[in-house]
Backbone of each chain as ProteinMPNN parsed JSONL, in Angstrom:
{"seq_chain_A": "MSSDPAVVDPELYRVVFENDRVRVLEYRDKPGDRTHPHRHPDSVLYPLSSFRRRISADGRDVEVVLAPGQVRWLDAQEHAGENIGDTETHALFVELKEPSARRPDATLGPSAH", "coords_chain_A": {"N_chain_A": [[160.078, 112.348, 310.316], [162.133, 112.845, 313.226], [160.394, 113.3, 316.434], [162.079, 112.992, 318.897], [163.625, 115.085, 321.455], [166.273, 115.02, 321.738], [167.539, 114.554, 319.569], [166.46, 116.303, 317.656], [167.023, 118.765, 318.631], [170.022, 119.169, 319.429], [172.153, 120.516, 320.297], [171.317, 121.586, 322.378], [169.776, 119.653, 323.989], [171.116, 116.991, 326.504], [171.896, 113.511, 326.266], [171.614, 111.742, 329.333], [171.973, 109.676, 330.686], [170.734, 106.24, 330.036], [168.659, 103.323, 330.409], [166.379, 100.502, 330.389], [164.052, 101.2, 332.134], [164.182, 104.371, 332.097], [165.288, 107.324, 330.828], [167.834, 110.156, 330.706], [167.663, 113.551, 331.125], [169.625, 116.56, 330.19], [169.275, 120.229, 329.959], [170.09, 123.071, 328.494], [170.271, 126.185, 327.128], [170.405, 129.306, 326.239], [169.333, 132.925, 326.268], [166.76, 133.837, 324.56], [167.142, 131.709, 322.855], [165.49, 128.936, 320.94], [163.439, 125.689, 320.878], [163.437, 123.2, 318.21], [159.851, 121.941, 317.342], [159.059, 119.136, 319.035], [159.046, 115.947, 321.261], [157.708, 114.797, 324.392], [158.172, 112.282, 326.433], [155.78, 110.724, 329.706], [157.509, 112.747, 331.962], [159.41, 113.782, 334.812], [160.639, 116.829, 335.775], [163.269, 118.708, 336.947], [164.103, 121.98, 337.809], [167.557, 123.316, 337.668], [168.512, 125.398, 337.068], [167.151, 129.017, 337.991], [164.471, 129.95, 335.678], [162.599, 131.275, 332.64], [160.302, 130.342, 330.853], [158.485, 130.006, 327.446], [155.988, 128.267, 326.605], [155.06, 126.382, 323.458], [152.344, 125.008, 321.873], [150.2, 123.707, 319.263], [149.04, 126.448, 318.184], [148.381, 127.424, 321.173], [150.096, 129.016, 323.897], [152.102, 128.73, 327.274], [153.764, 130.448, 329.875], [156.045, 129.53, 331.578], [157.516, 129.96, 334.879], [160.208, 129.205, 336.834], [161.604, 128.162, 339.297], [165.298, 127.287, 340.939], [165.175, 123.998, 341.983], [162.117, 123.139, 341.93], [160.267, 121.21, 341.647], [158.736, 119.587, 338.793], [156.492, 117.978, 337.124], [155.423, 116.869, 333.695], [153.465, 115.956, 331.901], [152.842, 113.962, 329.089], [153.83, 114.854, 325.974], [153.487, 117.121, 323.018], [155.824, 119.95, 322.264], [157.074, 122.863, 321.321], [160.018, 125.064, 323.242], [161.109, 128.565, 324.401], [163.494, 130.691, 325.218], [162.478, 133.113, 327.243], [163.408, 134.703, 328.971], [166.116, 136.189, 331.141], [168.484, 134.655, 331.694], [170.346, 131.883, 331.452], [168.731, 128.64, 331.029], [169.15, 125.863, 333.025], [168.427, 122.532, 333.099], [166.793, 119.423, 334.132], [165.53, 116.144, 332.75], [163.91, 112.964, 333.649], [162.526, 110.444, 331.966], [160.29, 108.629, 331.962], [159.855, 105.61, 330.521], [157.41, 103.429, 330.493], [154.538, 103.403, 329.271], [152.067, 105.685, 329.502], [149.09, 105.213, 331.558], [147.436, 107.17, 332.035], [145.349, 110.115, 331.595], [144.476, 110.901, 327.556], [144.404, 114.138, 327.77], [146.361, 116.188, 327.633], [148.142, 118.659, 329.893], [149.566, 121.373, 328.714], [152.965, 122.142, 329.07], [154.731, 122.209, 332.147], [153.233, 120.641, 334.994], [151.849, 120.418, 338.838], [151.456, 118.536, 339.727]], "CA_chain_A": [[161.273, 113.534, 311.155], [162.273, 112.514, 314.459], [160.515, 114.118, 317.017], [163.028, 113.012, 320.143], [164.398, 116.519, 321.653], [168.203, 114.661, 321.628], [167.878, 114.457, 318.194], [166.135, 117.481, 316.665], [168.107, 119.874, 318.887], [171.374, 118.244, 320.241], [172.777, 121.165, 321.276], [170.397, 121.945, 323.731], [169.742, 118.543, 324.837], [171.98, 115.754, 326.038], [171.234, 112.464, 327.096], [173.029, 111.801, 330.461], [171.918, 108.505, 331.335], [169.56, 105.505, 329.852], [168.225, 102.434, 330.781], [164.712, 99.94, 330.003], [163.341, 102.241, 332.178], [163.842, 105.744, 331.908], [166.058, 108.454, 329.966], [167.836, 111.093, 331.794], [167.753, 114.102, 329.709], [169.843, 117.581, 330.784], [168.932, 120.718, 328.673], [170.738, 123.78, 328.661], [169.785, 127.082, 327.04], [170.737, 130.819, 326.491], [168.401, 133.797, 326.762], [166.479, 134.345, 323.178], [167.069, 130.274, 322.209], [164.356, 128.657, 321.265], [163.347, 124.616, 320.392], [162.338, 123.049, 317.29], [158.744, 121.177, 317.893], [159.653, 117.641, 319.984], [157.7, 115.168, 322.087], [158.262, 114.579, 325.52], [156.925, 111.013, 326.961], [155.567, 111.425, 330.585], [158.733, 113.194, 332.924], [159.903, 114.543, 335.954], [161.321, 118.114, 335.837], [164.036, 119.388, 337.902], [165.234, 122.798, 337.172], [168.597, 123.192, 338.194], [168.595, 127.015, 338.001], [165.45, 129.448, 337.495], [164.218, 130.119, 333.763], [161.227, 131.989, 332.093], [159.772, 129.736, 329.419], [157.106, 130.328, 326.846], [155.917, 126.688, 325.978], [154.023, 126.623, 322.959], [151.561, 123.915, 320.819], [149.133, 123.725, 318.455], [148.329, 127.951, 318.209], [148.206, 127.52, 322.312], [151.084, 129.389, 324.524], [151.712, 129.244, 328.271], [154.553, 131.068, 330.148], [156.816, 128.77, 332.823], [158.495, 130.614, 335.66], [160.415, 128.284, 337.63], [163.114, 128.671, 340.646], [166.123, 125.954, 340.989], [164.456, 122.836, 342.517], [160.772, 123.268, 341.811], [160.161, 120.127, 340.853], [157.424, 119.438, 338.226], [155.285, 116.904, 335.985], [155.236, 117.049, 332.428], [152.352, 114.907, 330.726], [153.511, 113.339, 327.669], [153.194, 115.903, 324.873], [154.247, 118.095, 321.641], [155.437, 121.338, 322.179], [158.406, 123.6, 321.385], [160.438, 126.221, 324.19], [161.355, 129.34, 323.799], [163.563, 130.997, 326.676], [161.934, 134.231, 327.313], [163.889, 135.082, 330.471], [167.602, 137.046, 330.726], [169.403, 133.863, 332.452], [170.365, 130.212, 330.778], [168.399, 127.679, 331.336], [170.079, 124.337, 332.994], [167.205, 121.655, 333.523], [167.234, 118.187, 334.235], [164.486, 115.707, 332.539], [163.589, 111.886, 333.951], [161.691, 110.164, 331.311], [160.087, 107.315, 331.928], [159.728, 104.551, 329.531], [156.617, 102.592, 330.268], [153.231, 104.104, 329.016], [151.082, 106.111, 330.806], [147.398, 105.028, 332.437], [146.808, 108.819, 332.274], [144.215, 109.927, 329.919], [145.53, 111.813, 326.659], [144.433, 115.398, 327.486], [147.826, 116.324, 328.507], [148.174, 119.741, 330.579], [150.337, 121.776, 328.239], [154.081, 122.379, 329.965], [154.8, 121.533, 333.56], [151.983, 121.31, 336.079], [152.187, 120.653, 340.107], [150.996, 117.571, 340.286]], "C_chain_A": [[160.709, 112.739, 312.799], [161.517, 113.435, 315.342], [161.101, 114.533, 318.265], [163.887, 114.405, 319.896], [166.188, 116.726, 321.415], [168.67, 114.815, 320.338], [167.864, 115.79, 317.616], [167.013, 118.852, 317.618], [169.639, 119.267, 320.227], [172.397, 118.994, 320.847], [172.236, 121.705, 322.36], [170.345, 120.603, 324.996], [170.476, 117.469, 324.934], [171.563, 114.929, 326.522], [172.487, 111.607, 328.366], [173.308, 110.172, 331.325], [170.504, 107.601, 330.482], [169.429, 104.263, 330.376], [167.037, 101.653, 329.961], [164.538, 100.627, 330.735], [162.897, 103.533, 332.441], [165.094, 106.111, 330.889], [166.274, 109.82, 331.009], [168.228, 111.994, 330.674], [168.864, 115.813, 330.334], [170.205, 118.233, 329.58], [169.569, 121.74, 329.301], [170.727, 124.847, 327.535], [170.2, 128.689, 326.963], [169.444, 132.18, 326.337], [167.698, 133.794, 324.768], [166.704, 132.59, 322.281], [165.385, 129.758, 322.046], [165.067, 126.863, 320.727], [162.571, 124.193, 319.445], [161.27, 121.773, 318.609], [159.151, 119.664, 318.711], [158.38, 117.299, 320.718], [158.28, 114.76, 323.113], [157.304, 113.107, 326.568], [156.717, 111.879, 328.47], [157.289, 111.745, 331.381], [158.457, 113.9, 333.795], [160.381, 116.177, 335.648], [161.887, 118.626, 336.841], [164.789, 120.484, 337.547], [166.634, 122.917, 338.456], [169.031, 124.64, 338.411], [167.369, 127.743, 337.19], [165.771, 129.756, 336.174], [163.195, 130.813, 333.954], [160.985, 131.208, 330.961], [158.84, 129.933, 328.489], [157.074, 128.644, 325.963], [154.679, 126.702, 325.012], [153.491, 125.184, 322.206], [150.225, 124.392, 320.273], [148.2, 125.655, 318.233], [148.06, 127.998, 320.232], [149.953, 127.875, 322.593], [150.985, 129.493, 326.023], [153.441, 129.892, 328.772], [154.582, 129.902, 331.479], [157.835, 129.46, 333.293], [158.912, 129.388, 336.735], [161.668, 127.929, 338.539], [163.906, 126.851, 340.379], [165.296, 124.76, 341.836], [163.116, 122.573, 342.857], [160.65, 122.453, 341.22], [158.718, 119.99, 340.528], [157.103, 118.492, 337.478], [154.922, 117.037, 335.018], [154.586, 115.68, 331.733], [153.033, 114.914, 329.387], [152.949, 114.366, 326.796], [154.058, 116.374, 323.98], [154.571, 119.414, 322.184], [156.413, 122.254, 321.76], [158.596, 124.602, 322.511], [160.809, 126.905, 323.373], [162.354, 130.117, 325.377], [163.645, 132.334, 326.661], [162.738, 135.092, 328.617], [165.269, 136.111, 329.849], [168.749, 136.435, 331.612], [169.261, 132.844, 331.692], [169.713, 129.823, 331.569], [169.359, 126.114, 331.736], [168.601, 123.563, 333.616], [167.857, 120.22, 333.569], [165.612, 117.378, 333.967], [164.774, 114.179, 333.199], [162.444, 111.564, 333.066], [161.436, 109.094, 331.173], [159.015, 106.782, 330.567], [158.188, 103.596, 329.07], [155.29, 103.955, 329.919], [152.373, 104.699, 330.19], [149.713, 105.567, 330.84], [146.604, 105.753, 332.144], [146.282, 109.147, 331.09], [145.1, 110.598, 329.219], [145.427, 113.428, 326.722], [145.548, 115.935, 328.071], [147.356, 118.052, 329.324], [149.512, 120.645, 329.471], [151.987, 122.464, 328.875], [153.542, 121.71, 331.376], [153.325, 121.749, 334.522], [152.883, 120.282, 337.286], [152.11, 119.326, 340.431], [151.202, 115.98, 339.375]], "O_chain_A": [[159.647, 112.332, 313.27], [161.881, 114.595, 315.151], [160.988, 115.638, 318.795], [164.504, 114.804, 318.908], [166.958, 117.65, 321.15], [169.81, 115.11, 319.98], [168.853, 116.375, 317.173], [167.54, 119.791, 317.022], [169.856, 119.133, 321.432], [173.267, 118.58, 321.613], [172.894, 122.289, 323.222], [170.658, 120.538, 326.185], [170.706, 116.81, 323.92], [170.72, 115.188, 327.381], [173.623, 111.143, 328.267], [174.173, 109.71, 332.069], [169.425, 108.17, 330.319], [170.444, 104.036, 331.033], [166.719, 102.146, 328.879], [164.998, 101.602, 330.141], [161.79, 103.898, 332.836], [165.738, 105.257, 330.279], [165.462, 110.364, 331.758], [168.83, 111.668, 329.65], [168.343, 116.042, 331.425], [170.845, 117.806, 328.619], [169.75, 121.64, 330.515], [171.371, 124.338, 326.618], [170.254, 129.185, 328.088], [168.359, 131.598, 326.362], [168.534, 133.733, 323.866], [166.363, 132.48, 321.103], [164.411, 130.06, 322.736], [166.216, 126.574, 320.393], [161.368, 124.454, 319.413], [161.483, 121.203, 319.679], [160.363, 119.691, 318.495], [157.286, 117.85, 320.838], [159.414, 114.305, 322.967], [156.212, 113.092, 327.136], [157.108, 113.027, 328.683], [158.154, 110.877, 331.269], [157.47, 114.635, 333.803], [160.068, 116.197, 334.458], [161.169, 119.06, 337.742], [165.91, 120.34, 337.06], [166.629, 122.678, 339.664], [169.631, 125.102, 339.382], [166.785, 127.339, 336.184], [166.871, 129.83, 335.627], [162.751, 131.074, 335.072], [161.628, 131.546, 329.967], [157.861, 130.146, 329.204], [157.801, 128.125, 325.116], [153.539, 126.936, 325.414], [154.331, 124.306, 322.007], [149.43, 125.215, 320.727], [146.986, 125.853, 318.172], [147.32, 128.945, 320.498], [150.878, 127.377, 321.952], [150.042, 130.171, 326.432], [154.318, 129.746, 327.921], [153.629, 129.504, 332.15], [158.859, 129.695, 332.652], [158.068, 128.741, 337.354], [162.647, 127.34, 338.083], [163.45, 125.797, 339.938], [164.534, 125.412, 342.55], [162.824, 121.918, 343.857], [160.872, 122.622, 340.02], [157.76, 120.126, 341.29], [158.194, 118.126, 337.042], [153.761, 117.445, 335.057], [155.132, 114.705, 331.215], [153.643, 115.826, 328.83], [151.77, 114.714, 326.851], [155.264, 116.135, 324.048], [153.618, 120.075, 322.597], [156.555, 122.485, 322.961], [157.555, 125.123, 322.913], [160.974, 126.663, 322.177], [161.843, 130.027, 326.493], [164.638, 132.886, 326.187], [162.336, 136.197, 328.982], [165.449, 136.589, 328.728], [169.655, 137.077, 332.143], [168.165, 132.686, 331.153], [169.739, 130.248, 332.724], [170.042, 125.466, 330.943], [167.877, 124.067, 334.474], [168.987, 119.887, 333.211], [164.635, 117.713, 334.637], [165.984, 114.009, 333.353], [161.407, 112.209, 333.217], [162.08, 108.374, 330.41], [158.033, 107.228, 329.974], [157.862, 103.2, 327.951], [155.284, 105.121, 330.311], [152.118, 104.32, 331.333], [149.231, 105.548, 329.707], [145.408, 105.527, 331.955], [146.531, 108.742, 329.955], [146.193, 110.957, 329.658], [146.133, 114.096, 325.967], [145.472, 116.1, 329.289], [146.201, 118.461, 329.207], [150.623, 120.207, 329.775], [151.832, 123.658, 329.128], [152.541, 121.055, 331.665], [152.616, 122.747, 334.654], [153.925, 119.653, 337.101], [152.705, 118.935, 341.436], [150.77, 114.933, 339.856]]}, "seq_chain_B": "MSSDPAVVDPELYRVVFENDRVRVLEYRDKPGDRTHPHRHPDSVLYPLSSFRRRISADGRDVEVVLAPGQVRWLDAQEHAGENIGDTETHALFVELKEPSARRPDATLGPSAH", "coords_chain_B": {"N_chain_B": [[157.512, 97.848, 361.68], [158.241, 100.913, 359.302], [159.623, 100.834, 355.635], [160.232, 102.78, 354.485], [161.92, 105.793, 353.423], [161.832, 108.208, 353.928], [160.19, 108.04, 356.387], [161.223, 106.901, 358.071], [163.84, 108.191, 358.284], [163.122, 111.147, 358.267], [164.237, 113.22, 358.97], [166.501, 114.091, 356.884], [165.357, 112.525, 354.46], [163.322, 113.981, 352.307], [159.928, 114.275, 350.972], [159.571, 115.973, 347.549], [157.599, 116.218, 345.421], [155.247, 114.2, 344.104], [153.455, 112.36, 342.429], [151.082, 109.659, 340.964], [152.714, 108.225, 339.153], [155.358, 108.268, 339.907], [157.929, 109.698, 342.537], [159.283, 111.691, 344.65], [162.314, 112.556, 346.359], [164.287, 114.235, 348.239], [167.42, 114.291, 349.313], [169.447, 115.327, 352.207], [172.914, 115.392, 354.37], [175.162, 115.742, 356.782], [178.935, 115.076, 357.222], [179.318, 111.711, 358.461], [176.653, 111.414, 359.281], [174.241, 108.811, 359.181], [172.283, 106.491, 357.837], [168.59, 104.971, 358.495], [168.126, 101.622, 358.029], [166.783, 101.197, 354.967], [164.021, 101.064, 352.331], [164.191, 101.363, 349.22], [162.673, 101.835, 345.776], [162.737, 100.841, 342.493], [164.872, 103.391, 341.182], [166.081, 106.77, 339.76], [169.443, 108.572, 340.796], [170.5, 111.272, 341.415], [172.893, 113.477, 341.841], [173.584, 116.26, 343.799], [175.888, 117.666, 344.646], [179.183, 116.768, 345.132], [179.856, 113.734, 346.487], [180.455, 111.114, 349.247], [180.41, 107.887, 350.144], [179.082, 104.94, 352.658], [177.36, 102.1, 351.992], [175.371, 100.197, 353.094], [174.45, 96.538, 353.517], [172.905, 93.703, 354.339], [175.216, 92.44, 355.44], [177.485, 93.069, 353.812], [178.851, 95.66, 351.94], [179.55, 98.69, 350.238], [181.39, 101.217, 348.678], [180.659, 104.465, 347.362], [181.34, 106.866, 345.68], [180.699, 110.166, 344.241], [180.189, 112.56, 342.295], [179.19, 115.782, 341.66], [176.375, 115.693, 339.202], [176.692, 113.34, 338.051], [174.866, 110.781, 336.958], [173.049, 108.079, 338.168], [171.444, 104.867, 338.67], [169.334, 103.374, 340.589], [168.676, 100.101, 341.376], [165.805, 98.308, 343.033], [166.039, 98.007, 346.363], [166.882, 97.082, 349.86], [168.904, 98.628, 352.239], [171.163, 100.879, 354.003], [172.784, 103.918, 354.805], [175.824, 105.682, 354.819], [177.423, 108.816, 355.567], [180.936, 109.153, 354.335], [182.254, 110.922, 353.775], [183.851, 114.012, 353.917], [182.364, 116.058, 353.225], [178.864, 117.516, 353.171], [176.13, 115.921, 351.744], [174.108, 115.785, 348.863], [171.269, 115.169, 347.264], [169.208, 113.622, 344.377], [166.238, 112.233, 344.688], [164.413, 109.987, 341.924], [161.987, 108.001, 342.443], [160.233, 105.17, 341.118], [156.73, 104.286, 340.64], [155.661, 102.284, 339.412], [156.283, 98.307, 339.264], [159.421, 96.77, 338.739], [160.512, 94.961, 335.94], [162.71, 93.687, 336.113], [165.304, 91.273, 336.776], [165.693, 89.894, 340.228], [167.459, 90.238, 341.662], [169.538, 92.326, 342.701], [171.766, 95.214, 342.033], [173.868, 95.969, 345.032], [173.912, 99.706, 346.18], [174.18, 102.153, 344.036], [174.803, 101.955, 340.129], [175.87, 101.962, 336.87], [174.348, 101.363, 334.839]], "CA_chain_B": [[157.989, 98.66, 360.998], [157.733, 101.333, 357.536], [160.6, 101.256, 355.71], [160.221, 104.84, 353.7], [162.998, 106.764, 353.762], [161.258, 109.565, 354.367], [159.32, 108.065, 357.241], [162.686, 106.509, 358.635], [165.118, 109.44, 358.664], [162.691, 112.536, 358.07], [165.668, 114.648, 359.185], [167.646, 113.496, 356.113], [165.107, 112.395, 353.088], [162.379, 115.065, 352.277], [159.422, 114.156, 349.906], [159.622, 117.229, 347.456], [156.94, 116.125, 344.463], [154.433, 112.761, 344.333], [151.84, 111.948, 341.804], [150.692, 108.361, 340.524], [153.78, 107.154, 338.93], [156.792, 108.751, 340.794], [157.955, 110.169, 343.814], [160.979, 112.598, 344.003], [162.974, 113.026, 347.559], [165.503, 115.016, 348.42], [168.194, 113.822, 350.351], [170.637, 115.75, 352.687], [173.193, 114.989, 355.713], [176.544, 115.821, 356.727], [179.712, 114.239, 357.143], [178.866, 111.294, 359.662], [175.355, 111.288, 359.298], [173.887, 107.442, 359.176], [170.481, 106.467, 357.642], [168.506, 103.855, 359.226], [168.059, 100.792, 356.818], [165.395, 101.727, 354.381], [163.823, 100.48, 351.314], [164.075, 102.038, 347.529], [162.353, 101.105, 344.897], [163.758, 101.168, 341.37], [165.327, 104.866, 341.017], [167.445, 107.362, 339.336], [169.821, 109.02, 341.794], [171.269, 112.513, 340.981], [173.71, 113.965, 342.637], [173.256, 118.103, 343.4], [176.982, 118.07, 345.854], [179.873, 115.356, 345.363], [179.945, 113.0, 348.185], [181.343, 110.027, 349.428], [179.072, 107.296, 351.345], [179.568, 103.924, 352.629], [176.396, 102.159, 351.541], [175.643, 98.426, 353.584], [173.027, 95.581, 353.5], [173.37, 91.855, 354.801], [176.856, 91.873, 355.953], [177.963, 93.449, 352.661], [179.55, 97.179, 352.204], [180.188, 99.261, 349.085], [181.681, 102.387, 348.948], [179.982, 105.436, 346.833], [182.124, 108.66, 345.561], [179.868, 110.5, 342.872], [180.483, 114.221, 341.741], [177.775, 116.293, 341.202], [175.746, 115.054, 337.758], [176.816, 111.991, 337.587], [173.512, 109.756, 337.119], [173.241, 106.498, 338.35], [170.161, 104.038, 338.436], [169.405, 102.318, 342.151], [167.932, 98.749, 341.903], [165.363, 98.04, 344.064], [166.932, 97.387, 347.092], [167.067, 97.674, 351.29], [170.193, 99.226, 352.812], [171.436, 101.51, 355.245], [174.046, 104.582, 354.045], [176.557, 106.432, 355.793], [178.313, 109.77, 354.893], [181.807, 108.81, 355.348], [183.28, 112.141, 353.357], [183.726, 115.473, 354.525], [181.408, 117.468, 352.93], [177.9, 117.392, 353.116], [175.7, 115.226, 350.642], [172.86, 116.778, 348.257], [171.124, 114.526, 346.458], [167.708, 114.018, 344.693], [165.982, 110.661, 344.095], [163.345, 109.774, 341.512], [161.167, 106.833, 342.353], [159.416, 105.021, 340.247], [156.415, 103.248, 341.492], [155.615, 100.559, 338.809], [157.374, 97.581, 339.459], [159.789, 96.167, 337.904], [160.494, 93.644, 335.47], [164.21, 93.063, 336.064], [165.695, 90.198, 338.038], [165.617, 90.367, 341.659], [169.347, 90.383, 342.438], [169.796, 93.779, 342.819], [172.983, 95.849, 342.964], [173.76, 97.129, 345.809], [174.273, 100.687, 345.866], [173.857, 102.88, 342.411], [174.859, 101.262, 339.403], [176.069, 103.151, 335.744], [173.61, 101.398, 333.924]], "C_chain_B": [[158.113, 99.622, 359.622], [159.805, 101.441, 357.054], [161.356, 101.622, 354.542], [161.587, 104.963, 354.237], [162.943, 107.949, 354.295], [160.45, 109.313, 355.605], [160.439, 107.436, 358.322], [163.367, 107.659, 359.187], [163.902, 110.466, 357.777], [163.335, 113.23, 357.878], [166.236, 114.682, 357.605], [166.353, 113.512, 354.779], [163.363, 113.489, 353.562], [161.528, 114.701, 350.672], [159.185, 115.454, 348.998], [158.202, 117.08, 346.088], [156.645, 114.057, 344.345], [153.123, 112.997, 343.479], [151.935, 110.237, 341.54], [151.59, 107.441, 339.87], [155.088, 107.327, 339.17], [156.653, 109.606, 341.863], [159.572, 110.834, 343.521], [161.481, 112.988, 345.532], [163.822, 113.314, 347.231], [166.269, 114.537, 349.491], [169.163, 114.933, 351.075], [171.277, 115.898, 354.064], [174.674, 115.424, 355.317], [177.604, 114.727, 357.333], [179.296, 113.107, 358.647], [177.938, 110.777, 359.607], [175.285, 110.016, 358.695], [172.11, 107.513, 358.784], [170.268, 105.204, 358.444], [168.376, 102.75, 357.685], [166.79, 100.943, 356.382], [165.257, 101.123, 352.853], [163.55, 101.385, 349.865], [163.353, 101.344, 346.827], [163.223, 101.202, 343.625], [163.798, 103.21, 341.045], [166.705, 105.481, 340.111], [167.763, 107.875, 340.493], [170.611, 110.067, 341.119], [171.86, 113.235, 341.649], [173.79, 115.157, 342.602], [174.421, 118.378, 343.859], [177.704, 116.493, 345.252], [179.465, 114.758, 346.706], [180.73, 111.308, 348.172], [181.098, 108.852, 350.44], [179.46, 105.679, 351.174], [177.998, 103.305, 352.349], [176.034, 100.093, 352.16], [174.365, 97.596, 354.097], [173.568, 94.131, 353.662], [174.294, 91.95, 355.073], [177.741, 92.443, 354.884], [177.983, 94.937, 353.002], [180.025, 97.563, 350.826], [180.089, 101.022, 349.402], [181.182, 103.366, 347.941], [180.592, 106.635, 346.444], [180.772, 108.984, 344.209], [179.828, 112.197, 342.602], [179.43, 114.503, 341.01], [177.007, 116.278, 339.263], [175.55, 113.907, 337.463], [175.903, 110.78, 338.331], [173.721, 109.091, 337.705], [171.21, 106.004, 338.584], [170.408, 103.417, 339.846], [168.332, 101.27, 341.639], [167.115, 98.654, 342.972], [165.917, 97.338, 344.846], [167.014, 97.968, 349.177], [168.523, 97.785, 351.712], [170.539, 100.092, 353.781], [172.68, 102.341, 354.43], [174.828, 105.665, 355.397], [177.518, 107.672, 355.14], [179.868, 109.802, 355.444], [183.089, 109.96, 354.413], [183.422, 112.802, 354.159], [183.457, 116.468, 353.87], [179.94, 116.953, 353.374], [177.526, 116.486, 351.659], [174.204, 116.125, 350.559], [172.809, 115.843, 347.266], [169.731, 114.076, 346.144], [167.494, 112.335, 344.34], [164.564, 110.537, 343.393], [162.735, 108.603, 341.275], [160.644, 106.715, 341.458], [158.43, 103.829, 340.978], [155.778, 102.061, 340.633], [156.305, 100.107, 339.244], [158.243, 97.234, 338.096], [160.089, 95.108, 337.346], [161.594, 92.933, 335.428], [164.302, 91.662, 337.033], [165.81, 90.748, 339.333], [166.954, 90.479, 342.38], [169.53, 91.955, 342.197], [171.396, 94.119, 343.058], [173.184, 96.156, 344.281], [174.407, 98.152, 345.672], [174.002, 101.196, 344.549], [174.66, 102.281, 341.565], [174.865, 102.496, 338.152], [175.155, 102.338, 334.571], [171.905, 100.768, 334.133]], "O_chain_B": [[158.071, 98.894, 358.631], [160.78, 101.844, 357.687], [162.348, 101.237, 353.922], [162.161, 104.41, 355.175], [163.77, 108.578, 354.954], [159.916, 110.333, 356.042], [160.238, 107.676, 359.512], [163.415, 107.979, 360.374], [163.942, 110.403, 356.549], [163.348, 113.958, 356.885], [166.342, 115.864, 357.28], [166.373, 114.526, 354.081], [162.679, 113.613, 354.578], [162.07, 114.767, 349.57], [158.506, 116.265, 349.629], [157.807, 118.217, 345.831], [157.406, 113.095, 344.447], [152.098, 113.617, 343.765], [152.92, 109.637, 341.971], [151.461, 106.217, 339.894], [155.934, 106.583, 338.675], [155.61, 110.182, 342.173], [160.492, 110.642, 342.725], [160.851, 113.964, 345.939], [164.373, 112.966, 346.187], [165.736, 114.382, 350.589], [169.78, 115.54, 350.2], [170.597, 116.39, 354.964], [175.232, 115.485, 354.221], [177.216, 113.676, 357.844], [179.021, 113.616, 359.734], [177.969, 109.568, 359.836], [176.051, 109.807, 357.754], [171.164, 108.187, 359.193], [171.148, 104.505, 358.946], [168.528, 103.146, 356.529], [165.8, 100.87, 357.109], [166.257, 100.749, 352.239], [162.511, 102.032, 349.735], [163.263, 100.151, 347.116], [164.375, 101.626, 343.722], [162.874, 103.979, 340.778], [167.805, 104.986, 339.865], [166.91, 107.881, 341.38], [171.397, 109.713, 340.239], [171.074, 113.904, 342.32], [174.071, 115.597, 341.488], [174.572, 119.588, 343.689], [177.094, 115.452, 345.006], [178.899, 115.253, 347.681], [181.32, 110.665, 347.304], [181.622, 108.929, 351.551], [179.926, 105.151, 350.164], [177.193, 104.22, 352.52], [176.453, 99.07, 351.618], [173.509, 97.972, 354.897], [174.549, 93.632, 353.11], [174.623, 90.779, 354.882], [178.935, 92.254, 355.116], [177.404, 95.451, 353.959], [180.843, 96.84, 350.257], [179.281, 101.75, 349.978], [181.439, 102.635, 346.984], [180.192, 107.596, 347.102], [180.166, 108.166, 343.516], [178.872, 112.739, 343.156], [178.866, 113.891, 340.104], [177.411, 117.006, 338.357], [174.62, 113.403, 336.833], [175.97, 110.172, 339.399], [174.873, 109.195, 338.127], [170.181, 106.679, 338.615], [171.516, 103.013, 340.201], [167.164, 101.636, 341.509], [167.665, 98.925, 344.039], [166.349, 96.227, 344.539], [167.184, 99.13, 349.545], [169.27, 96.851, 351.423], [169.832, 99.818, 354.751], [173.423, 101.773, 353.629], [174.418, 106.143, 356.455], [178.304, 107.394, 354.235], [180.179, 110.256, 356.545], [184.315, 109.856, 354.395], [183.179, 112.419, 355.304], [184.049, 117.546, 353.831], [179.925, 115.881, 353.979], [178.307, 116.347, 350.717], [173.519, 116.738, 351.378], [173.742, 115.559, 346.515], [168.924, 114.008, 347.071], [168.292, 111.509, 343.898], [163.572, 110.885, 344.034], [162.795, 108.071, 340.167], [160.371, 107.674, 340.736], [158.834, 102.852, 341.609], [155.433, 101.006, 341.165], [157.203, 100.752, 339.786], [157.943, 97.349, 336.907], [160.023, 94.098, 338.047], [161.68, 91.823, 334.905], [163.458, 91.218, 337.811], [166.006, 91.947, 339.528], [167.232, 90.792, 343.538], [169.651, 92.393, 341.053], [172.128, 93.591, 343.895], [172.256, 96.87, 344.66], [175.501, 98.029, 345.12], [173.442, 100.345, 343.857], [175.613, 101.852, 342.216], [174.245, 103.557, 338.209], [175.284, 102.716, 333.407], [171.117, 100.795, 333.188]]}, "name": "protein", "num_of_chains": 2, "seq": "MSSDPAVVDPELYRVVFENDRVRVLEYRDKPGDRTHPHRHPDSVLYPLSSFRRRISADGRDVEVVLAPGQVRWLDAQEHAGENIGDTETHALFVELKEPSARRPDATLGPSAHMSSDPAVVDPELYRVVFENDRVRVLEYRDKPGDRTHPHRHPDSVLYPLSSFRRRISADGRDVEVVLAPGQVRWLDAQEHAGENIGDTETHALFVELKEPSARRPDATLGPSAH"}
């Protein structure tokens, strides 16, 4: 089964650009929407709206609250997400295709560095 | 002399995120504004506003018209830009720090692939 977010949740994730180095996804959902579990490579997350989400994986979860333009880094990871706010989510993911040289103990959800 | 856009035009380019893999720049200008010549590494360009610009390098120039959300790729290149439209430019650059394996004959200005 695919873990590509654009395959498992095509109504939420849309591929808006792709070449040999990057893929860019646009994400949109409504309050209460949940994603299926999916995998992100190392990615830049750019919120186009404010949002409030719960990100969960392996029995752990984190709450993520971001304002428009508050750029975050997403270590490569598998997780599921849920819009737990009362506004729509609109966000951009710039996925890096080259593998990371980073440690494998990824931070769950986005991080500030 | 630096060719870093955030150094040569700090009132136009602002570093909004940086780690070991990427740097993210926010660009804002007004009609008639020009940049100094500067160098971009391989980058994703995401227009947050519509804009109309002239990009020039080595006596050549191209006109670039983009709508909000019209994602483009920027091959690593040195150029200067000018806002030749009648609206402000607001755009995001996600710069890749790893060197490109691409051919060095970069496309001047953004490209669709």
